[in-house]
Phi, psi and omega in degrees: 000316181295322180297324178295317178296316180296316180297317179293321179294317179297318178298318178297316180296314182293316180293322177297318180298316181295322180291329186257003197278340190237087178243122178150165182271325182254165178300319179297318178296318179293322178294317180293313180292322177297319178296319180293314179294318178298321178297318178296314179293322178295323177297313178296316179299318178297321179290319180295320184276011180058032176254187179281119180299329179293317177297318177300320179295317180295313180294319178296319178296317180296313181294319179294319179294318178295318179295317179297319180289333183277348181267157175254166180301326182286337180280335181236106183227109178262012180087172178280129177261124183244000000 
């Protein structure tokens, strides 16, 4: 029962991180924002999963930064902010 909860929680954290990870115009901006958002989600995920929140933050930051750097401006478009 606990493994099912952990798997569902991990899936939720990872999918949330991927959806939120790439905000910015340049590759560097997307990597930085992805890393920051990923670190936040990883910290919460680590705490929810009864793991180390610091480890969650590090892993989340790495995954968010990689996802942000791998996306292009055309793949992530939130419209023009005025």
